[in-house]
Phi, psi and omega in degrees: 000142177291149179297327181294321181293320181295321182293322179296318179290314179296325178292316175302319179295311177306315180298317180301308182301316182293326176302315180296314177298319176299314180294324178294317176294328173296311186292323183265005180055044180246095186297329179296317179291322178299312181297320177299314175306313182297310182304312182291330175295316181296316178301322177292317173298323175295313181297314182298316177299321177297318181297317182297321178292324177296318180303311182298318182291328183289336184278000000 
């Protein structure tokens, strides 16, 4: 598997995991968990974008 595809998949997983953490933090009224979720979601978006850029550069 190409590294660009791998980055996109891992980015999606981080986004999903961050979303779950963020929602869990909201439900449990835990701002720390909510912030961790937001951070992980952002990291996932960045990683996904890096994978997309790598894919364009490989062509």
